[in-house]
C-alpha positions as CSV (number, residue, x, y, z in Angstrom):
1,M,26.2,-22.6,-18.9
2,F,26.5,-18.8,-19.6
3,P,30.3,-18.6,-20.9
4,V,31.1,-14.9,-21.7
5,T,34.2,-13.1,-21.8
6,R,34.7,-10.5,-19.4
7,S,36.5,-7.3,-20.2
8,T,39.0,-5.9,-17.7
9,V,39.1,-2.3,-18.8
10,Q,38.5,0.2,-16.1
11,L,37.7,3.8,-16.3
12,D,39.7,4.5,-13.2
13,P,42.0,1.5,-12.5
14,P,43.0,1.2,-8.6
15,R,46.6,1.3,-7.6
16,R,48.7,-1.9,-7.8
17,E,49.6,-1.8,-4.3
18,A,45.7,-1.6,-3.5
19,V,45.1,-4.5,-5.8
20,D,47.8,-6.5,-4.1
21,A,46.8,-5.8,-0.6
22,T,43.1,-6.6,-1.4
23,A,44.2,-9.9,-2.8
24,A,46.5,-10.7,0.0
25,E,43.9,-10.2,2.7
26,E,40.9,-12.0,0.5
27,P,40.3,-15.1,2.3
28,S,40.1,-18.5,0.4
29,G,37.2,-19.9,-1.2
30,A,37.1,-22.8,1.4
31,A,37.6,-20.4,4.4
32,R,35.0,-17.9,3.2
33,A,32.4,-21.1,2.7
34,A,33.2,-21.9,6.3
35,H,32.4,-18.7,7.9
36,F,29.2,-18.7,5.6
37,D,28.2,-22.0,7.4
38,T,28.7,-20.6,10.5
39,F,26.7,-17.4,10.0
40,A,24.0,-19.4,8.4
41,L,23.7,-21.5,11.5
42,V,23.5,-18.4,13.7
43,S,21.0,-16.9,11.2
44,A,18.8,-20.1,11.6
45,A,19.1,-20.1,15.4
46,V,17.9,-16.0,15.1
47,G,14.9,-17.4,12.8
48,A,13.9,-20.0,15.4
49,L,13.8,-17.4,18.1
50,A,10.9,-15.5,16.3
51,L,8.6,-18.4,17.6
52,T,9.5,-17.6,21.0
53,P,7.1,-15.4,23.2
54,L,9.2,-12.2,22.8
55,S,8.0,-8.6,21.7
56,P,6.3,-8.6,18.2
57,E,8.7,-6.0,17.1
58,L,11.8,-8.1,18.4
59,R,10.3,-11.2,16.7
60,A,10.1,-9.3,13.6
61,I,13.7,-8.1,13.4
62,M,14.6,-11.7,13.8
63,L,12.5,-13.1,11.1
64,A,13.7,-10.3,8.5
65,A,17.2,-11.0,9.6
66,F,16.6,-14.8,9.0
67,V,15.0,-14.2,5.6
68,L,17.7,-11.8,4.5
69,T,20.5,-13.8,5.3
70,G,19.9,-17.6,6.2
71,P,18.3,-19.1,3.1
72,G,20.9,-17.2,1.0
73,L,24.0,-18.2,2.7
74,A,22.9,-21.8,3.1
75,V,23.0,-22.0,-1.1
76,V,25.9,-19.6,-1.9
77,T,28.1,-21.6,0.8
78,W,27.9,-24.4,-2.1
79,M,29.2,-22.3,-4.8
80,R,32.1,-19.9,-6.0
81,L,30.8,-16.6,-6.5
82,Q,32.2,-13.2,-6.9
83,T,31.7,-11.3,-3.7
84,P,29.6,-8.9,-5.1
85,A,27.4,-11.8,-6.7
86,I,27.1,-13.3,-3.2
87,V,25.9,-9.9,-1.9
88,A,23.1,-10.0,-4.6
89,A,22.3,-13.4,-4.0
90,V,22.1,-13.8,-0.4
91,P,18.9,-11.5,0.3
92,L,17.2,-12.1,-3.3
93,T,17.4,-16.0,-2.5
94,G,15.4,-15.3,0.8
95,L,13.4,-13.0,-0.5
96,S,12.3,-15.2,-3.5
97,M,11.6,-18.5,-0.8
98,M,9.5,-16.4,1.2
99,T,7.2,-15.0,-1.7
100,G,7.5,-18.1,-3.8
101,F,6.9,-20.9,-1.2
102,T,4.2,-18.7,0.8
103,A,2.3,-18.2,-2.8
104,V,2.3,-22.1,-3.0
105,I,1.0,-22.5,0.4
106,G,-1.9,-19.8,-0.5
107,W,-2.8,-21.7,-3.5
108,S,-2.9,-25.0,-2.1
109,N,-5.4,-23.8,0.4
110,R,-3.0,-25.2,3.3
111,W,-1.8,-22.3,5.3
112,L,0.6,-23.6,7.6
113,P,3.2,-20.7,8.6
114,V,5.0,-22.3,11.4
115,P,5.7,-25.4,9.6
116,F,6.8,-23.4,6.7
117,L,9.1,-21.6,8.8
118,L,10.5,-24.7,10.8
119,T,11.2,-26.3,7.2
120,L,12.9,-23.3,6.4
121,V,15.4,-23.2,9.3
122,G,15.8,-26.9,9.1
123,G,16.9,-26.8,5.6
124,V,19.1,-24.1,6.3
125,V,20.8,-26.1,9.1
126,L,21.0,-29.2,7.0
127,S,22.7,-27.5,4.2
128,V,24.9,-26.0,6.6
129,L,26.2,-29.7,8.4
130,L,26.3,-31.3,5.2
131,H,28.6,-28.4,3.7
132,A,30.7,-28.4,7.0
133,R,31.1,-32.1,6.8
134,H,32.2,-31.9,3.0
135,A,34.4,-28.8,4.0
136,G,35.7,-30.2,7.2
137,G,34.1,-28.3,9.9
138,L,32.8,-24.9,10.7
139,A,34.6,-21.8,11.1
140,T,35.1,-19.9,14.3
141,L,33.9,-16.4,14.3
142,V,36.4,-14.0,16.0
143,P,35.5,-10.4,16.3
144,A,37.5,-8.4,13.8
145,R,38.4,-4.6,14.4
146,P,37.6,-2.7,11.3
147,R,40.8,-1.2,9.9
148,G,41.3,1.7,8.0
149,T,38.2,3.7,9.3
150,T,38.6,5.6,12.6
151,L,36.8,8.8,14.0
152,R,40.0,10.8,14.5
153,G,40.4,13.0,11.5
154,N,37.8,11.6,9.3
155,V,35.8,14.8,8.7
156,P,33.2,13.3,6.3
157,L,32.2,10.7,9.0
158,L,32.3,13.4,11.8
159,C,30.4,15.8,10.0
160,T,27.6,12.6,9.2
161,L,27.4,11.9,12.8
162,A,27.1,15.9,13.9
163,T,24.3,16.2,10.9
164,L,22.4,13.1,12.3
165,G,22.1,14.6,15.5
166,V,20.8,17.9,13.9
167,W,18.2,15.6,12.2
168,L,17.1,14.1,15.4
169,A,16.5,17.3,16.7
170,L,14.5,18.2,14.0
171,L,11.9,15.7,14.1
172,P,9.8,17.5,16.8
173,G,9.1,20.1,14.4
174,L,7.8,18.1,11.6
175,L,5.1,16.9,13.7
176,N,1.5,18.1,13.0
177,V,2.9,20.6,10.3
178,P,-0.1,22.9,8.6
179,Y,-0.9,22.1,5.0
180,S,1.3,23.8,2.2
181,E,1.3,23.5,-1.3
182,F,5.1,23.1,-1.5
183,G,4.7,20.1,0.8
184,L,6.7,19.3,4.0
185,L,10.0,20.8,3.1
186,A,8.1,24.4,3.3
187,V,6.7,24.1,6.7
188,G,8.0,23.4,10.4
189,T,11.4,22.3,10.5
190,G,11.5,21.1,7.0
191,P,13.9,23.3,5.4
192,G,16.4,22.1,8.3
193,L,15.9,18.5,6.7
194,V,17.1,19.7,3.3
195,V,20.1,21.4,4.9
196,V,20.9,18.0,6.8
197,V,20.6,15.8,3.3
198,V,22.9,18.4,1.4
199,S,25.4,18.4,4.3
200,M,25.8,14.7,4.2
201,V,25.9,14.8,0.3
202,G,29.0,17.1,0.6
203,A,30.3,14.8,3.1
204,F,29.7,11.9,0.8
205,A,31.9,13.7,-2.0
206,W,34.7,14.6,0.4
207,A,34.8,10.9,1.3
208,L,34.9,9.8,-2.0
209,R,37.7,12.2,-2.9
210,K,39.6,11.0,0.1
211,N,39.2,7.4,-0.7
212,H,37.2,6.9,2.6
213,V,35.0,3.9,1.5
214,V,33.6,2.8,4.9
215,S,32.8,6.3,5.4
216,A,31.1,6.9,1.9
217,A,28.9,3.4,2.7
218,V,28.2,5.0,6.2
219,I,26.9,8.2,4.6
220,V,24.7,6.4,2.0
221,G,23.1,4.6,4.8
222,A,22.7,7.9,7.0
223,V,21.2,9.5,3.6
224,I,18.7,6.5,3.8
225,V,18.1,7.1,7.2
226,V,17.3,10.6,6.8
227,Q,15.4,10.7,3.6
228,R,13.1,7.7,4.1
229,A,13.0,7.0,8.2
230,T,11.8,10.6,8.8
231,V,8.5,9.4,7.5
232,S,8.4,6.3,9.4
233,V,9.2,8.2,12.7
234,I,6.8,11.6,12.6
235,T,3.9,9.7,11.6
236,E,1.2,7.6,13.4
237,A,0.1,5.4,10.6
238,P,1.5,4.4,6.9
239,I,1.2,7.3,4.4
240,Y,-0.5,7.1,1.2
241,T,-4.4,6.0,0.9
242,W,-3.4,3.3,-1.6
243,T,-0.9,1.5,1.0
244,Y,-4.3,0.4,2.9
245,K,-5.5,-1.7,-0.2
246,H,-2.3,-4.0,0.3
247,I,-2.7,-4.0,3.9
248,G,-6.3,-5.2,3.7
249,V,-5.5,-8.1,1.4
250,V,-2.7,-9.2,4.0
251,D,-5.3,-9.1,6.7
252,Y,-7.6,-11.1,4.6
253,I,-5.1,-14.0,4.5
254,Q,-4.3,-14.1,8.0
255,Q,-7.9,-13.7,9.2
256,H,-9.5,-16.2,6.6
257,Q,-6.1,-18.1,5.8
258,A,-6.7,-18.2,2.2
259,L,-6.3,-16.0,-0.7
260,P,-9.3,-13.6,-1.5
261,P,-12.3,-14.7,-3.8
262,R,-11.8,-14.2,-7.4
263,G,-13.1,-11.1,-9.0
264,I,-13.1,-8.7,-6.2
265,D,-9.4,-7.4,-7.4
266,V,-6.3,-8.7,-9.2
267,Y,-4.2,-9.0,-5.9
268,G,-5.6,-12.7,-5.4
269,E,-4.1,-13.5,-8.8
270,W,-0.5,-12.1,-8.2
271,P,-0.6,-13.1,-4.2
272,A,3.2,-13.7,-3.6
273,F,3.8,-10.2,-1.8
274,F,0.6,-10.6,0.3
275,T,1.1,-14.3,1.2
276,A,4.7,-13.3,2.1
277,F,3.5,-10.8,4.5
278,A,0.8,-12.5,5.9
279,W,3.4,-15.3,6.8
280,F,5.4,-12.7,8.2
281,G,2.6,-11.2,10.4
282,D,1.5,-14.7,11.4
283,I,4.7,-16.0,12.8
284,T,6.1,-12.8,14.5
285,S,2.4,-11.1,15.4
286,V,3.3,-7.7,14.3
287,D,0.9,-5.4,13.3
288,S,0.9,-4.8,9.3
289,L,0.5,-1.1,10.2
290,L,3.9,-1.1,11.7
291,V,5.5,-3.3,8.8
292,A,3.9,-0.9,6.3
293,Q,5.3,2.0,8.3
294,W,8.8,0.8,8.2
295,F,8.6,-0.7,5.1
296,A,10.3,2.0,2.8
297,P,13.9,2.7,4.8
298,V,14.3,-1.3,4.6
299,V,13.5,-1.3,0.7
300,H,15.9,1.6,0.0
301,A,18.7,-0.2,2.0
302,L,18.0,-3.1,-0.1
303,L,17.9,-1.3,-3.2
304,A,21.2,0.6,-2.7
305,L,23.0,-3.1,-1.6
306,L,21.8,-4.7,-4.8
307,V,22.7,-1.6,-6.9
308,G,26.1,-1.3,-5.7
309,A,26.6,-5.0,-6.3
310,L,25.2,-5.0,-9.8
311,A,27.7,-2.0,-10.5
312,M,30.5,-4.1,-9.3
313,L,29.6,-7.0,-11.2
314,L,29.8,-4.8,-14.2
315,G,33.2,-4.2,-13.6
316,L,33.1,-0.8,-11.6
317,E,35.1,-0.5,-8.4
318,I,33.6,0.0,-4.9
319,R,33.6,3.8,-4.9
320,H,31.6,4.0,-8.3
321,A,29.2,1.2,-6.8
322,L,28.6,3.6,-3.7
323,A,28.4,6.5,-5.8
324,A,25.7,4.7,-8.0
325,A,24.0,3.8,-4.7
326,M,23.7,7.1,-3.7
327,I,22.5,8.5,-7.1
328,V,19.5,5.9,-7.1
329,E,18.6,7.1,-3.4
330,L,18.7,10.9,-4.5
331,A,17.1,10.9,-7.7
332,N,14.1,8.3,-6.7
333,W,11.4,10.9,-6.2
334,V,8.7,8.5,-7.6
335,G,7.5,7.2,-4.1
336,Q,7.0,3.9,-5.4
337,D,8.6,2.6,-1.8
338,Y,5.4,2.3,0.0
339,F,4.2,-1.2,1.2
340,A,3.2,-2.7,-2.3
341,P,4.5,-5.3,-4.6
342,Q,5.9,-2.8,-6.9
343,A,9.0,-1.8,-4.4
344,F,9.4,-5.4,-3.9
345,A,9.3,-6.6,-7.3
346,L,12.0,-4.0,-8.0
347,L,14.3,-5.1,-5.7
348,M,14.0,-9.0,-7.0
349,A,14.4,-7.7,-10.6
350,V,17.6,-5.9,-9.8
351,G,18.8,-8.8,-7.9
352,V,18.2,-10.9,-10.9
353,L,20.1,-8.8,-13.0
354,A,22.8,-9.2,-11.2
355,L,22.9,-12.6,-11.1
356,L,22.4,-12.7,-14.7
357,V,25.6,-10.9,-15.1
358,A,27.3,-12.9,-12.7
359,S,26.5,-16.2,-14.7
360,R,28.9,-15.0,-17.3
361,T,31.6,-16.6,-14.7
362,C,29.5,-18.6,-12.7
363,H,26.7,-20.4,-14.4
364,Q,25.5,-21.6,-10.9
365,A,24.3,-17.9,-10.7
366,G,21.9,-18.3,-13.4
367,Y,20.2,-21.0,-11.4
368,I,19.2,-18.7,-8.9
369,A,18.4,-15.9,-10.8
370,L,15.8,-18.3,-12.8
371,L,14.3,-19.6,-9.4
372,A,13.9,-15.7,-8.4
373,F,12.3,-14.8,-11.7
374,A,9.8,-17.9,-11.0
375,A,9.0,-16.0,-7.5
376,L,8.5,-12.7,-9.1
377,I,6.3,-13.7,-11.8
378,P,3.4,-13.9,-9.0
379,T,4.2,-11.1,-7.5
380,H,3.8,-8.2,-9.7
381,Q,1.8,-7.6,-12.9
382,L,4.6,-5.5,-14.6
383,T,8.1,-6.0,-13.4
384,P,8.4,-9.5,-15.1
385,Y,7.6,-8.2,-18.4
386,W,10.0,-5.4,-18.4
387,L,12.7,-8.0,-16.7
388,L,11.8,-10.2,-19.5
389,G,12.5,-7.5,-22.4
390,V,15.7,-6.6,-20.7
391,I,16.9,-10.6,-20.6
392,V,16.0,-10.6,-24.5
393,A,18.1,-7.7,-25.2
394,L,20.9,-9.0,-23.1
395,V,20.9,-12.2,-25.2
396,V,20.4,-10.7,-28.6
397,T,23.5,-8.3,-28.0
398,R,25.2,-11.2,-26.8
399,Q,25.9,-9.7,-23.3
400,I,25.1,-13.1,-21.6
401,K,24.4,-16.6,-22.8
402,P,23.3,-19.0,-23.8
403,W,21.1,-17.9,-26.9
404,W,17.9,-20.0,-25.7
405,L,18.3,-18.4,-22.1
406,P,15.1,-16.1,-22.7
407,I,13.0,-19.3,-23.4
408,P,12.2,-20.7,-20.0
409,Y,11.7,-17.1,-18.5
410,M,9.1,-16.5,-21.4
411,A,7.4,-19.9,-20.9
412,M,7.0,-19.4,-17.1
413,L,5.3,-15.8,-17.7
414,I,3.1,-16.8,-20.4
415,G,2.1,-19.9,-18.7
416,Y,1.2,-17.9,-15.6
417,L,-0.7,-15.2,-17.7
418,V,-2.7,-17.5,-19.9
419,P,-5.0,-18.5,-17.0
420,R,-5.7,-15.1,-15.8
421,M,-6.3,-13.4,-18.9
422,Y,-9.9,-13.0,-17.8
423,V,-8.4,-10.3,-15.1
424,V,-6.3,-8.7,-17.8
425,L,-8.7,-8.1,-20.7
426,P,-11.3,-6.0,-19.2
427,H,-8.4,-3.5,-18.3
428,G,-6.9,-4.0,-21.9
429,L,-3.7,-5.9,-22.8
430,F,-2.5,-3.1,-24.7
431,S,-3.6,0.4,-24.3
432,G,-2.6,1.6,-27.7
433,A,1.0,2.4,-29.5
434,N,0.9,6.1,-28.9
435,P,4.0,6.6,-26.1
436,V,2.7,10.3,-25.6
437,A,-0.5,9.4,-24.5
438,N,0.6,6.0,-22.5
439,G,3.2,8.5,-20.7
440,T,0.5,11.2,-20.0
441,S,0.1,11.3,-15.9
442,N,-3.1,10.3,-14.4
443,V,-3.5,13.8,-13.0
444,E,-5.0,16.2,-15.6
445,Y,-5.3,19.4,-13.4
446,A,-3.0,22.3,-13.9
447,G,-3.2,22.6,-10.0
448,S,-1.6,25.3,-7.9
449,L,1.7,26.9,-7.8
450,G,3.1,24.3,-5.6
451,K,1.9,21.6,-7.8
452,L,3.5,23.4,-10.6
453,V,6.6,23.9,-9.0
454,T,6.9,20.2,-7.6
455,S,6.1,18.7,-11.1
456,T,8.9,20.8,-12.8
457,V,11.4,20.0,-10.4
458,C,10.2,16.2,-10.7
459,R,10.2,16.6,-14.7
460,G,13.9,18.4,-14.4
461,L,15.4,16.0,-12.3
462,S,14.1,13.0,-14.4
463,A,15.5,14.4,-17.7
464,A,18.9,15.3,-15.8
465,V,19.4,11.8,-15.1
466,I,18.4,10.8,-18.2
467,L,20.6,13.2,-20.0
468,F,23.6,12.4,-17.8
469,A,23.2,8.8,-18.4
470,L,23.4,9.4,-22.2
471,V,26.7,11.1,-21.4
472,G,27.7,8.3,-19.6
473,I,27.4,6.0,-22.3
474,V,29.5,8.3,-24.7
475,V,32.2,8.5,-21.9
476,W,32.1,4.8,-21.8
477,W,32.4,4.0,-25.5
478,R,35.2,6.6,-25.8
479,Q,37.2,4.9,-22.9
480,G,36.7,1.4,-24.4
481,R,34.4,-0.1,-21.9
482,P,31.4,-2.4,-22.6
483,F,28.3,0.0,-22.0
484,L,25.4,-2.4,-23.6
485,I,24.4,-3.8,-20.3
486,P,23.6,-0.7,-18.2
487,M,22.5,1.0,-21.4
488,I,19.9,-1.7,-21.8
489,M,18.8,-1.4,-18.3
490,A,18.5,2.1,-18.3
491,F,16.5,2.6,-21.6
492,S,14.6,-0.5,-22.1
493,S,11.7,0.7,-19.8
494,F,10.9,3.4,-22.4
495,S,9.5,0.5,-24.6
496,L,6.9,0.0,-21.9
497,L,5.2,3.3,-23.4
498,F,4.5,1.7,-26.6
499,L,2.5,-1.1,-25.1
500,Q,0.5,0.3,-22.0
501,S,-0.5,3.6,-19.9
502,Y,-0.8,1.3,-16.7
503,G,-3.8,3.4,-15.5
504,G,-1.7,7.0,-16.2
505,E,1.3,5.5,-14.1
506,A,3.3,4.1,-16.7
507,I,5.7,7.1,-17.0
508,F,6.6,6.6,-13.3
509,R,7.2,3.0,-13.6
510,V,9.6,3.9,-16.9
511,Y,11.8,6.2,-14.6
512,L,11.7,3.8,-11.7
513,Y,13.1,0.7,-13.8
514,A,15.7,3.3,-15.4
515,L,17.2,4.6,-12.6
516,P,19.4,1.7,-11.5
517,G,20.9,1.6,-15.0
518,C,21.1,5.3,-15.4
519,A,22.8,5.6,-11.8
520,I,25.4,3.0,-12.8
521,L,26.2,5.0,-16.0
522,I,26.6,8.4,-14.3
523,A,28.4,6.7,-11.5
524,P,32.1,7.0,-13.1
525,L,31.1,10.6,-14.1
526,L,30.5,11.6,-10.7
527,L,33.5,10.0,-9.2
528,A,36.0,11.3,-11.9
529,A,34.6,15.0,-11.1
530,V,34.8,14.5,-7.4
531,T,38.5,13.2,-7.5
532,V,39.8,14.9,-10.5
533,T,43.5,15.9,-10.3
534,G,45.7,18.1,-12.4
535,R,48.3,21.0,-12.7
536,H,45.5,23.1,-12.5
537,V,44.4,23.6,-8.8
538,A,41.5,26.1,-9.5
539,L,40.0,24.0,-12.0
540,E,40.3,20.9,-10.0
541,R,38.5,22.7,-7.1
542,V,35.5,24.0,-9.4
543,T,35.4,20.7,-10.9
544,T,35.0,19.0,-7.5
545,V,32.7,21.8,-6.3
546,F,30.5,21.5,-9.3
547,A,30.0,17.9,-8.7
548,A,29.1,18.0,-5.1
549,V,26.8,21.1,-5.8
550,A,25.1,18.9,-8.8
551,L,24.5,16.0,-6.4
552,G,23.2,18.3,-3.7
553,G,20.8,19.5,-6.0
554,A,19.9,16.3,-7.0
555,A,19.0,15.4,-3.3
556,V,16.9,18.7,-2.8
557,A,15.0,18.1,-6.2
558,G,14.3,14.2,-5.0
559,M,13.2,15.4,-1.7
560,Q,10.9,17.8,-3.2
561,G,9.3,15.3,-5.4
562,Y,9.0,12.9,-2.7
563,Y,7.7,15.2,0.2
564,G,6.0,17.6,-2.0
565,L,2.4,15.9,-1.7
566,W,2.7,15.6,2.3
567,S,-0.3,16.9,3.4
568,L,-2.2,14.9,0.9
569,V,-0.6,11.4,1.6
570,V,-0.2,11.6,5.5
571,E,-2.7,9.2,7.2
572,Y,-3.8,9.3,10.8
573,R,-4.4,6.3,13.1
574,S,-7.9,7.8,14.2
575,Q,-8.9,7.7,10.2
576,V,-7.8,4.0,10.0
577,M,-9.8,3.1,13.4
578,L,-12.7,4.9,11.9
579,F,-12.7,3.2,8.6
580,D,-12.2,-0.2,10.6
581,D,-15.3,0.5,12.4
582,L,-17.5,1.7,9.4
583,T,-16.7,-1.3,7.1
584,A,-17.2,-3.8,10.1
585,D,-20.4,-2.6,10.6
586,I,-21.6,-2.9,7.1
587,H,-23.6,-6.1,6.2
588,G,-24.5,-6.0,2.5
589,P,-23.9,-4.0,-0.8
590,A,-22.5,-0.1,0.1
591,M,-21.5,2.9,-1.6
592,I,-18.7,4.7,0.4
593,T,-17.5,7.6,-1.8
594,S,-16.1,11.0,-1.5
595,L,-14.7,13.9,-3.4
596,D,-11.2,12.6,-3.3
597,S,-9.6,9.6,-2.0
598,A,-6.9,11.2,0.0
599,G,-7.4,10.5,3.8
600,F,-9.4,7.3,3.0
601,P,-8.2,4.1,4.1
602,S,-11.2,2.0,3.6
603,R,-9.6,-1.3,2.6
604,A,-7.5,-1.4,5.5
605,T,-9.0,-4.8,7.1
606,A,-10.3,-8.0,5.4
607,D,-13.8,-6.4,5.8
608,Y,-13.3,-4.8,2.4
609,A,-13.6,-8.1,0.5
610,D,-17.1,-8.3,1.8
611,L,-18.2,-5.0,0.3
612,A,-16.0,-5.5,-3.0
613,K,-17.7,-8.7,-3.8
614,Y,-20.9,-6.7,-4.3
615,D,-19.2,-3.9,-5.9
616,Q,-15.5,-3.6,-6.8
617,D,-15.6,0.2,-6.9
618,F,-17.4,0.7,-3.7
619,D,-15.1,3.2,-2.3
620,T,-14.5,5.0,-5.9
621,P,-14.7,8.6,-5.4
622,I,-17.4,10.5,-6.8
623,V,-15.8,12.4,-9.6
624,D,-14.3,9.1,-11.0
625,R,-17.9,7.5,-10.7
626,W,-19.5,10.3,-12.6
627,P,-17.6,12.0,-15.0
628,E,-19.8,14.9,-15.1
629,F,-19.9,15.5,-11.7
630,A,-17.4,18.3,-11.4
631,K,-19.2,20.6,-14.4
632,Y,-20.7,23.6,-12.3
633,F,-19.8,22.4,-8.9
634,P,-21.8,22.4,-6.7
635,D,-24.6,24.4,-8.4
636,A,-25.5,22.0,-10.7
637,H,-27.8,19.8,-8.4
638,Q,-25.0,17.4,-7.6
639,F,-26.2,17.0,-3.9
640,D,-29.9,16.2,-5.0
641,D,-28.4,13.5,-7.6
642,I,-26.5,11.7,-4.8
643,T,-29.6,11.8,-2.5
644,L,-31.7,10.4,-5.4
645,V,-29.5,7.8,-6.5
646,A,-29.0,7.0,-2.4
647,E,-32.9,7.0,-2.2
648,S,-33.6,4.8,-5.1
649,S,-30.9,2.2,-4.0
650,S,-31.1,-0.6,-1.7
651,T,-27.1,-0.1,-0.8
652,E,-26.2,1.5,2.3
653,T,-24.7,5.2,1.0
654,Y,-22.0,7.1,2.7
655,F,-20.5,10.2,1.7
656,V,-16.8,11.0,3.4
657,F,-15.2,14.5,3.8
658,T,-11.5,14.5,5.1
659,S,-8.9,17.2,5.6
660,Q,-6.7,15.5,3.3
661,S,-9.2,15.4,0.7
662,N,-9.7,19.1,1.3
663,D,-5.9,19.8,1.0
664,A,-5.9,17.9,-2.3
665,I,-8.9,19.6,-3.6
666,E,-6.8,22.9,-2.7
667,Y,-3.7,21.5,-4.2
668,Y,-4.9,20.2,-7.5
669,R,-7.6,22.8,-7.9
670,Y,-10.4,20.6,-8.8
671,F,-12.9,23.0,-6.8
672,T,-12.5,26.1,-4.7
673,P,-12.8,25.6,-0.7
674,E,-15.9,27.6,-1.0
675,A,-17.5,25.2,-3.1
676,V,-16.5,22.3,-1.1
677,A,-17.6,24.0,2.2
678,R,-21.2,24.8,0.6
679,F,-21.5,21.1,-0.7
680,E,-20.7,19.5,2.7
681,D,-22.9,22.1,4.4
682,Q,-25.5,20.5,2.3
683,F,-25.2,17.3,4.1
684,R,-25.2,18.6,7.3
685,L,-28.2,20.6,7.0
686,S,-30.2,17.7,4.8
687,P,-32.5,15.7,7.1
688,Q,-31.8,12.8,4.9
689,W,-28.2,12.4,5.7
690,S,-27.1,12.0,9.2
691,I,-23.4,12.1,10.5
692,R,-22.3,8.3,11.0
693,L,-18.7,8.7,12.1
694,Q,-16.4,11.8,12.9
695,D,-13.0,12.3,14.2
696,A,-10.8,15.6,14.1
697,H,-9.8,14.9,10.1
698,T,-12.9,13.0,9.3
699,T,-16.6,13.4,8.6
700,V,-18.7,10.4,7.4
701,Y,-22.3,11.2,6.3
702,Q,-25.1,8.3,6.0
703,F,-28.0,8.5,3.9
704,D,-30.9,8.1,6.4
705,R,-34.1,6.9,5.0
706,T,-35.9,7.7,8.0
707,G,-35.3,11.5,7.3
708,S,-34.5,12.1,11.1
709,G,-31.2,13.8,10.1
710,A,-29.8,13.0,13.7
711,D,-26.3,12.2,14.3
712,I,-25.9,8.3,14.4
713,T,-22.4,8.3,16.2
714,G,-20.1,11.0,17.1
715,G,-16.3,10.6,17.4
C-alpha cells in the first residue's frame, strides 16, 4: 500500500562482522511471532490481575504494563514489521485502544470499565490462541543471560550506578526548600542534582565511544529517573496548578460515569485522555493525584523509546538512536510533561510518524498509524493538526505513499471539528498571520533577575538545538543521506506561528513538536564527535571533550528551564484538600479569585463543574478579570472595588492568598511584596471579610454580608 524505495546509505556504517553476527542471532519471523504470542498471553494475565483485591498501586502498575504491551503484541504478532517498528507499534496500539475505546464508551453514556477491560483481555487471548494455532504453538520462555555487558570493567555503567547512589543521598536536601528566583537548582542540594546529571551525561558519551550500547541505554533511563522522577519523589502532590484542571475532569467522569456538561470547558469535546484515565482509575482504584504525580517520568521514558525507534526506522544505527533519545530528554525544558492531553498526544504523534515511515516497507504499519490517528483526534485540540501538516508535507515530497494518504486523515479531522466549531470560534480559529505576535509568550512582565536568566537560558538552548539541526541537514545532504523526513518533522511546527497564538503558548508547542526531529538530525553529529578517530590524538580528545561538554551544557540548560519556576509550581497536599473542602461547600454561583493562580488548585474534583456551569471563569485571577487592576496597586481603591462588586452580587465571593502566589509576584515583579502585604491587610482588618479557610500556605477570605469579620474556619 505504501511502497517506497529505502536508502541504505549510512553516516557510520557498522563493521561487517558486527552485521553478520547480528543477522546470525536474529530469530526467524515465525520464532519471533511465537514469542510475541507467549508474551501477549502473560500480559493478558497481568491485565486480568488488575481486577483482583491487591493494593491500588500494584494494580495500577499491572494495568499499565498490560496496556503498553498486551494489545500491541496481539496485533503485531500477525505482521512482519521491522524491530524498531514493533517497538513503536506495541505501546502505541495499547494507548490508542485505551483512549479511543474509552472515549466511545463515554459518548455512549454507558460507562462500563470492567467489561471493557475483560473484552480487551479476551481479545488479546483470542488473538494469541488463533495465531498460535496458525503458527504451530506457543514458544517456551527460557531466561536468557545478557551478553556483552557486565559491571566488571564497565566504567560508564559503574559511574552511573554510583551517581544514582549520590542522587538518592541528595533527595532529602530537596524537600521544603526556600524560595529562590533561580529555582530548585540554586537551593538545598539542587547544585548536586546538576552534578549528578552532568556526570551521567559524561558516562553516556563514554559508553557511546566504547560502543557499550546496553550501558548507554541504561544511562538514558537513569537520566530520565534523575531529571523527572526527582519531582515525583520530593513532592507531596502533583506540580503545576493547571494539572488539577485535568484531574478534576477525570474525577467528574468517575463520579458521574459521564462526560462533563457541554459549555463549561473544552475538555468535554476532546475527552479521550480523560476517559482513558477515569477508566484506569476505576479499574485500579488508584488515586488520580498519584497517577498525575508519576505521569511525567513514564511519559519521558516512552518518548525516548519512540524517538529511538523512529531514528532507526530512518536508517540510523542504534547508537544514533540512543543519542537522539538522550538529546530529546536533555533539551526538553518546556515542562509540557505533566498530567495533560498534550504530553499524551505527543507520544501518539511520534508513534504515528514512526509507523508511517515503517509503512514504506510494510503497508500494515500504515493501518495501525491510521487507527492511532483516529484515537488521537479526540485526545488533543492542536497536535492532530500539526501531525496532518507533517503527513501532507511527507506525501508532497514523496517520502511516503500513496498520494491520497492524507485524505482519510483530513476527512476524520474535519469531520470531528465541524460539529465542535461552536467551541472553537469564540476563541478564534485563527489569531492572525503574524508569526512574531503569535510567537509571543503569555508572560509580559520583565520580571526578576532569575526570570531573565532562566528565559535567556531557555532561548539559548532552543536556538542551539535549531542551529545544530540545521547543521545536521547540511551534513546529511553532503553525505548523500535522505534528510527530508527528519527536516520536515523538525521545522514543520513553525508553520503554526502563522495560524495561532494558542493563548500565548504557541512558541512552546512549536519547540516541543520540533524536538524529536531536531534530535534525530543532531544525533549523527554527536556520535561522530564522541567517537572521532584519526592520526591527531590531541584533536581527537578535544573533539570528544567538546561534544561531552556541549551535551552537559544542554543538560544544565534544560534542567534550569525545567526547575527554574520551582517555588511557583509546587503544590501541597493540604492546599488540595483545602480547595476540595471549599468547592464542596459552595452550592450556587461563586467567584474565587486571587492575585495569581499559583498554589490555587481549585478544580481538583468533580465539584468544579457545579461552579463552572454558572461561570466558566469562576476562579480566574483578578488581574485577568480586570485588566486595569494592576494600575497603582494597591492604592487605587482595588480593595474597595472588590468589596463593592461582592456586595452588589448574589454570588459568594472569595479572595485567596497563597505562598506560591507571593513567590510568583516576586518572580515576575507584578507588584512589590510590600504592596501585596498591604493589600492582604485590608482583607484581614475589614469587618466585611472573614477567613473562611487557612493552612500554612493558604488563606481564603470570604465576603461576609453580616459584617462580623469573624473567622469562619481556621486551619
